[in-house]
C-alpha atoms as an extended CHARMM CRD file, in Angstrom:
* protein
*
       166  EXT
         1         1  UNK       CA             16.8010000000       -4.7810000000      -15.1400000000  PROA      1               0.0000000000
         2         2  UNK       CA             18.9260000000       -1.8370000000      -14.0230000000  PROA      2               0.0000000000
         3         3  UNK       CA             16.6760000000        0.4500000000      -14.9690000000  PROA      3               0.0000000000
         4         4  UNK       CA             14.0460000000       -1.1170000000      -13.2230000000  PROA      4               0.0000000000
         5         5  UNK       CA             16.0220000000       -1.1900000000       -9.5740000000  PROA      5               0.0000000000
         6         6  UNK       CA             17.0880000000        2.6490000000       -9.5240000000  PROA      6               0.0000000000
         7         7  UNK       CA             13.1820000000        3.4490000000      -10.3580000000  PROA      7               0.0000000000
         8         8  UNK       CA             12.1230000000        1.4820000000       -7.5510000000  PROA      8               0.0000000000
         9         9  UNK       CA             15.0290000000        2.4820000000       -5.0870000000  PROA      9               0.0000000000
        10        10  UNK       CA             13.8860000000        5.9760000000       -6.2590000000  PROA      10              0.0000000000
        11        11  UNK       CA             10.0270000000        4.9310000000       -5.4360000000  PROA      11              0.0000000000
        12        12  UNK       CA             11.2190000000        3.1070000000       -2.5230000000  PROA      12              0.0000000000
        13        13  UNK       CA             12.9510000000        7.0590000000       -0.6890000000  PROA      13              0.0000000000
        14        14  UNK       CA              9.7520000000        9.2610000000       -2.1110000000  PROA      14              0.0000000000
        15        15  UNK       CA              7.7840000000        6.8590000000        0.0110000000  PROA      15              0.0000000000
        16        16  UNK       CA              9.3320000000        7.5490000000        2.8600000000  PROA      16              0.0000000000
        17        17  UNK       CA             10.2920000000       10.6710000000        2.4740000000  PROA      17              0.0000000000
        18        18  UNK       CA              6.3090000000       11.5950000000        1.9090000000  PROA      18              0.0000000000
        19        19  UNK       CA              5.0120000000        9.6290000000        4.6460000000  PROA      19              0.0000000000
        20        20  UNK       CA              7.2830000000       10.4080000000        6.7070000000  PROA      20              0.0000000000
        21        21  UNK       CA              7.5940000000       14.8570000000        6.4710000000  PROA      21              0.0000000000
        22        22  UNK       CA              3.9350000000       15.2870000000        4.5220000000  PROA      22              0.0000000000
        23        23  UNK       CA              1.2660000000       12.0670000000        4.8760000000  PROA      23              0.0000000000
        24        24  UNK       CA              2.5760000000       11.2690000000        8.6430000000  PROA      24              0.0000000000
        25        25  UNK       CA              1.8080000000       14.4470000000       10.2290000000  PROA      25              0.0000000000
        26        26  UNK       CA             -2.0590000000       14.2250000000        8.7380000000  PROA      26              0.0000000000
        27        27  UNK       CA             -4.6580000000       13.3790000000       10.9710000000  PROA      27              0.0000000000
        28        28  UNK       CA             -7.9410000000       14.1420000000        9.7960000000  PROA      28              0.0000000000
        29        29  UNK       CA            -10.6670000000       14.4190000000       12.9920000000  PROA      29              0.0000000000
        30        30  UNK       CA             -7.6570000000       12.4890000000       15.0520000000  PROA      30              0.0000000000
        31        31  UNK       CA             -8.5140000000        9.3060000000       13.1170000000  PROA      31              0.0000000000
        32        32  UNK       CA             -7.8400000000        9.4000000000        9.2010000000  PROA      32              0.0000000000
        33        33  UNK       CA             -3.8320000000        9.6430000000        8.0990000000  PROA      33              0.0000000000
        34        34  UNK       CA             -3.0960000000        8.1640000000        4.9290000000  PROA      34              0.0000000000
        35        35  UNK       CA             -1.3230000000        5.6700000000        4.6790000000  PROA      35              0.0000000000
        36        36  UNK       CA              0.1560000000        6.8220000000        0.5620000000  PROA      36              0.0000000000
        37        37  UNK       CA              3.3050000000        3.9020000000        1.1510000000  PROA      37              0.0000000000
        38        38  UNK       CA              1.6060000000        1.2310000000        0.5970000000  PROA      38              0.0000000000
        39        39  UNK       CA              0.4310000000        2.1900000000       -3.0240000000  PROA      39              0.0000000000
        40        40  UNK       CA              4.4330000000        0.8190000000       -3.0740000000  PROA      40              0.0000000000
        41        41  UNK       CA              3.1290000000       -2.4900000000       -2.9200000000  PROA      41              0.0000000000
        42        42  UNK       CA              0.6590000000       -2.3910000000       -5.7680000000  PROA      42              0.0000000000
        43        43  UNK       CA              2.7770000000       -1.0640000000       -8.3290000000  PROA      43              0.0000000000
        44        44  UNK       CA              5.0090000000       -4.2330000000       -8.0010000000  PROA      44              0.0000000000
        45        45  UNK       CA              4.4380000000       -6.5760000000      -11.2870000000  PROA      45              0.0000000000
        46        46  UNK       CA              3.5230000000      -10.1170000000      -11.7600000000  PROA      46              0.0000000000
        47        47  UNK       CA              7.1700000000      -11.4400000000      -12.4950000000  PROA      47              0.0000000000
        48        48  UNK       CA              8.5540000000       -9.7710000000      -10.2570000000  PROA      48              0.0000000000
        49        49  UNK       CA             10.0560000000      -12.5100000000       -7.8010000000  PROA      49              0.0000000000
        50        50  UNK       CA              8.2340000000      -13.0370000000       -4.3240000000  PROA      50              0.0000000000
        51        51  UNK       CA             10.6090000000      -13.4120000000       -1.8810000000  PROA      51              0.0000000000
        52        52  UNK       CA             11.9890000000       -9.9990000000       -3.3370000000  PROA      52              0.0000000000
        53        53  UNK       CA              8.1880000000       -7.8540000000       -2.4560000000  PROA      53              0.0000000000
        54        54  UNK       CA              7.9360000000       -8.8680000000        0.3860000000  PROA      54              0.0000000000
        55        55  UNK       CA             12.0480000000       -7.6530000000        1.2060000000  PROA      55              0.0000000000
        56        56  UNK       CA             10.9010000000       -4.5780000000       -0.2250000000  PROA      56              0.0000000000
        57        57  UNK       CA              7.9350000000       -4.0070000000        1.5400000000  PROA      57              0.0000000000
        58        58  UNK       CA              9.6520000000       -5.0170000000        5.1460000000  PROA      58              0.0000000000
        59        59  UNK       CA             12.7960000000       -2.4010000000        4.4280000000  PROA      59              0.0000000000
        60        60  UNK       CA             10.2190000000       -0.5160000000        3.1410000000  PROA      60              0.0000000000
        61        61  UNK       CA              7.7220000000       -1.2430000000        6.3390000000  PROA      61              0.0000000000
        62        62  UNK       CA             10.4640000000       -0.5560000000        8.6300000000  PROA      62              0.0000000000
        63        63  UNK       CA             11.9400000000        2.2880000000        7.9080000000  PROA      63              0.0000000000
        64        64  UNK       CA              8.7400000000        3.9580000000        8.4550000000  PROA      64              0.0000000000
        65        65  UNK       CA              8.1220000000        2.8100000000       11.4730000000  PROA      65              0.0000000000
        66        66  UNK       CA             11.9390000000        3.9000000000       12.5220000000  PROA      66              0.0000000000
        67        67  UNK       CA             10.4280000000        7.7130000000       11.3020000000  PROA      67              0.0000000000
        68        68  UNK       CA              6.5820000000        7.2710000000       12.6670000000  PROA      68              0.0000000000
        69        69  UNK       CA              8.2820000000        5.8770000000       16.0280000000  PROA      69              0.0000000000
        70        70  UNK       CA              4.9880000000        2.9180000000       15.3050000000  PROA      70              0.0000000000
        71        71  UNK       CA              7.2550000000       -0.5050000000       15.9730000000  PROA      71              0.0000000000
        72        72  UNK       CA              6.5810000000       -3.3750000000       14.1710000000  PROA      72              0.0000000000
        73        73  UNK       CA              3.1690000000       -1.7060000000       12.6000000000  PROA      73              0.0000000000
        74        74  UNK       CA              3.6630000000       -0.8750000000        9.3670000000  PROA      74              0.0000000000
        75        75  UNK       CA              6.6310000000       -3.5180000000        8.8570000000  PROA      75              0.0000000000
        76        76  UNK       CA              4.3680000000       -6.1650000000        9.3100000000  PROA      76              0.0000000000
        77        77  UNK       CA              1.1590000000       -4.4150000000        7.7040000000  PROA      77              0.0000000000
        78        78  UNK       CA              3.2110000000       -4.2590000000        4.5460000000  PROA      78              0.0000000000
        79        79  UNK       CA              4.6820000000       -7.5520000000        4.7250000000  PROA      79              0.0000000000
        80        80  UNK       CA              1.8740000000       -9.0910000000        4.6010000000  PROA      80              0.0000000000
        81        81  UNK       CA              0.3320000000       -7.3010000000        1.5390000000  PROA      81              0.0000000000
        82        82  UNK       CA              2.6110000000       -8.0260000000       -0.0350000000  PROA      82              0.0000000000
        83        83  UNK       CA              2.6530000000      -11.8110000000        0.1540000000  PROA      83              0.0000000000
        84        84  UNK       CA             -1.3520000000      -11.4940000000       -0.3870000000  PROA      84              0.0000000000
        85        85  UNK       CA             -0.2400000000       -9.2110000000       -3.1090000000  PROA      85              0.0000000000
        86        86  UNK       CA              0.3880000000      -11.6310000000       -5.8110000000  PROA      86              0.0000000000
        87        87  UNK       CA             -2.2500000000      -13.9590000000       -5.3990000000  PROA      87              0.0000000000
        88        88  UNK       CA             -5.1050000000      -11.0200000000       -4.7240000000  PROA      88              0.0000000000
        89        89  UNK       CA             -3.9040000000       -9.7890000000       -8.9480000000  PROA      89              0.0000000000
        90        90  UNK       CA             -4.0250000000      -13.2530000000      -10.6260000000  PROA      90              0.0000000000
        91        91  UNK       CA             -7.8610000000      -12.3100000000       -9.1220000000  PROA      91              0.0000000000
        92        92  UNK       CA             -8.1940000000       -9.2220000000      -11.5200000000  PROA      92              0.0000000000
        93        93  UNK       CA             -5.5170000000       -9.7780000000      -14.3010000000  PROA      93              0.0000000000
        94        94  UNK       CA             -6.4780000000      -10.6890000000      -17.7150000000  PROA      94              0.0000000000
        95        95  UNK       CA             -5.2010000000      -14.7080000000      -18.4370000000  PROA      95              0.0000000000
        96        96  UNK       CA             -4.0200000000      -13.3040000000      -21.6450000000  PROA      96              0.0000000000
        97        97  UNK       CA             -1.5240000000      -10.7960000000      -20.4920000000  PROA      97              0.0000000000
        98        98  UNK       CA              2.4820000000      -10.8410000000      -20.3960000000  PROA      98              0.0000000000
        99        99  UNK       CA              4.9540000000      -12.2140000000      -18.0790000000  PROA      99              0.0000000000
       100       100  UNK       CA              5.8960000000       -8.2370000000      -17.2050000000  PROA      100             0.0000000000
       101       101  UNK       CA              2.0270000000       -7.4700000000      -16.4290000000  PROA      101             0.0000000000
       102       102  UNK       CA              2.1010000000       -3.9160000000      -14.1260000000  PROA      102             0.0000000000
       103       103  UNK       CA             -1.4000000000       -3.6930000000      -12.3790000000  PROA      103             0.0000000000
       104       104  UNK       CA             -2.8640000000       -0.0200000000      -13.5740000000  PROA      104             0.0000000000
       105       105  UNK       CA             -6.1740000000        1.5840000000      -14.0410000000  PROA      105             0.0000000000
       106       106  UNK       CA             -5.2720000000        1.5660000000      -18.0190000000  PROA      106             0.0000000000
       107       107  UNK       CA             -3.7240000000       -2.7200000000      -18.0500000000  PROA      107             0.0000000000
       108       108  UNK       CA             -7.0280000000       -4.2480000000      -15.5910000000  PROA      108             0.0000000000
       109       109  UNK       CA             -9.5270000000       -1.1320000000      -16.4330000000  PROA      109             0.0000000000
       110       110  UNK       CA            -11.4200000000        1.5190000000      -13.5250000000  PROA      110             0.0000000000
       111       111  UNK       CA            -13.4450000000       -1.3410000000      -12.3210000000  PROA      111             0.0000000000
       112       112  UNK       CA            -11.1560000000       -3.8780000000      -11.1700000000  PROA      112             0.0000000000
       113       113  UNK       CA             -7.9960000000       -1.9090000000      -10.6260000000  PROA      113             0.0000000000
       114       114  UNK       CA            -10.5400000000        0.0940000000       -7.7960000000  PROA      114             0.0000000000
       115       115  UNK       CA            -11.3580000000       -3.4660000000       -6.0490000000  PROA      115             0.0000000000
       116       116  UNK       CA             -7.5780000000       -4.6770000000       -6.6260000000  PROA      116             0.0000000000
       117       117  UNK       CA             -6.4720000000       -1.5840000000       -4.4740000000  PROA      117             0.0000000000
       118       118  UNK       CA             -9.2030000000       -1.7150000000       -2.9060000000  PROA      118             0.0000000000
       119       119  UNK       CA             -8.9350000000       -4.9990000000       -1.4320000000  PROA      119             0.0000000000
       120       120  UNK       CA             -5.2730000000       -4.9470000000       -1.1870000000  PROA      120             0.0000000000
       121       121  UNK       CA             -5.8410000000       -1.2120000000        1.1180000000  PROA      121             0.0000000000
       122       122  UNK       CA             -8.8960000000       -1.9760000000        3.2540000000  PROA      122             0.0000000000
       123       123  UNK       CA             -6.2430000000       -5.6270000000        4.0700000000  PROA      123             0.0000000000
       124       124  UNK       CA             -3.2120000000       -3.3630000000        5.3610000000  PROA      124             0.0000000000
       125       125  UNK       CA             -5.7520000000       -0.4970000000        7.2520000000  PROA      125             0.0000000000
       126       126  UNK       CA             -7.3660000000       -3.6740000000        9.4460000000  PROA      126             0.0000000000
       127       127  UNK       CA             -4.5350000000       -5.0280000000       10.0290000000  PROA      127             0.0000000000
       128       128  UNK       CA             -2.2430000000       -2.4410000000       10.9510000000  PROA      128             0.0000000000
       129       129  UNK       CA             -4.7200000000        0.1300000000       13.3270000000  PROA      129             0.0000000000
       130       130  UNK       CA             -5.8280000000       -3.7730000000       14.4480000000  PROA      130             0.0000000000
       131       131  UNK       CA             -2.0790000000       -4.0110000000       15.9370000000  PROA      131             0.0000000000
       132       132  UNK       CA             -2.3360000000       -0.8830000000       17.1550000000  PROA      132             0.0000000000
       133       133  UNK       CA             -5.0940000000       -1.0110000000       19.1950000000  PROA      133             0.0000000000
       134       134  UNK       CA             -4.8870000000       -4.1900000000       20.1020000000  PROA      134             0.0000000000
       135       135  UNK       CA             -8.3670000000       -4.5560000000       21.8470000000  PROA      135             0.0000000000
       136       136  UNK       CA            -11.3160000000       -4.3450000000       20.4060000000  PROA      136             0.0000000000
       137       137  UNK       CA            -13.2260000000       -2.7460000000       23.6870000000  PROA      137             0.0000000000
       138       138  UNK       CA            -13.4270000000        0.9140000000       21.5530000000  PROA      138             0.0000000000
       139       139  UNK       CA            -14.1070000000       -0.6250000000       19.0030000000  PROA      139             0.0000000000
       140       140  UNK       CA            -15.6740000000        2.3340000000       17.4640000000  PROA      140             0.0000000000
       141       141  UNK       CA            -12.6100000000        4.0120000000       17.3210000000  PROA      141             0.0000000000
       142       142  UNK       CA            -10.9080000000        1.2030000000       15.1890000000  PROA      142             0.0000000000
       143       143  UNK       CA            -13.7130000000        1.7980000000       12.7970000000  PROA      143             0.0000000000
       144       144  UNK       CA            -13.0420000000        5.0550000000       12.4990000000  PROA      144             0.0000000000
       145       145  UNK       CA             -9.3620000000        4.6840000000       11.7360000000  PROA      145             0.0000000000
       146       146  UNK       CA             -9.8080000000        2.2530000000        8.8770000000  PROA      146             0.0000000000
       147       147  UNK       CA            -12.0240000000        3.5770000000        7.3170000000  PROA      147             0.0000000000
       148       148  UNK       CA            -11.3920000000        7.2530000000        7.4810000000  PROA      148             0.0000000000
       149       149  UNK       CA             -7.1610000000        5.5030000000        6.9870000000  PROA      149             0.0000000000
       150       150  UNK       CA             -8.9180000000        3.7480000000        4.0030000000  PROA      150             0.0000000000
       151       151  UNK       CA            -10.8600000000        6.6900000000        2.3440000000  PROA      151             0.0000000000
       152       152  UNK       CA             -7.8350000000        8.9970000000        2.4020000000  PROA      152             0.0000000000
       153       153  UNK       CA             -5.1320000000        6.3080000000        0.8620000000  PROA      153             0.0000000000
       154       154  UNK       CA             -7.3400000000        5.4520000000       -1.6980000000  PROA      154             0.0000000000
       155       155  UNK       CA             -8.2020000000        8.7380000000       -2.3770000000  PROA      155             0.0000000000
       156       156  UNK       CA             -4.4150000000        9.0520000000       -3.1890000000  PROA      156             0.0000000000
       157       157  UNK       CA             -3.9800000000        6.5920000000       -5.2200000000  PROA      157             0.0000000000
       158       158  UNK       CA             -7.1180000000        7.6710000000       -7.5510000000  PROA      158             0.0000000000
       159       159  UNK       CA             -5.6870000000       11.0390000000       -7.7360000000  PROA      159             0.0000000000
       160       160  UNK       CA             -1.8370000000        9.5680000000       -7.6520000000  PROA      160             0.0000000000
       161       161  UNK       CA             -2.4380000000        6.9260000000      -10.1120000000  PROA      161             0.0000000000
       162       162  UNK       CA             -5.2530000000        9.3510000000      -12.6920000000  PROA      162             0.0000000000
       163       163  UNK       CA             -1.6160000000       11.9900000000      -12.6130000000  PROA      163             0.0000000000
       164       164  UNK       CA              0.2660000000        8.6620000000      -14.3350000000  PROA      164             0.0000000000
       165       165  UNK       CA             -1.9950000000        8.1840000000      -16.6620000000  PROA      165             0.0000000000
       166       166  UNK       CA             -1.7600000000       10.9180000000      -18.7320000000  PROA      166             0.0000000000
């Protein structure tokens, strides 16, 4: 229990540092920014209390909002994804898996894991950029932002998950 909490705190601060100092400065073609901190929500195990997932996600989003000057965007989007994560995970997790089931490529397989991550990242990017633009008058910019950021984020998650599984 204590080891899990310490690991989660370490991941929490590593995601903040990575996003604020490295990934938040990348704006590919002025549209696509990798939003790798979504991976923090993807990693929550099945038996983790829903209220704790919501609090962790809100705090991560709030701190990222504070450091990147995006008031409320990351925290609201990440909290929504955290609320949906247990239900999306149930769609793809095996019925006979244990209570401490942690989603990964090894546990779910590459196809199910890719779909699981894709759904969460897609929803996050749609909500994040919809709140950022707040109008569909420039819908083409919105499409470029959602698509570019989603692809960069999925590429980073796939790379990190591949390295983690080795």
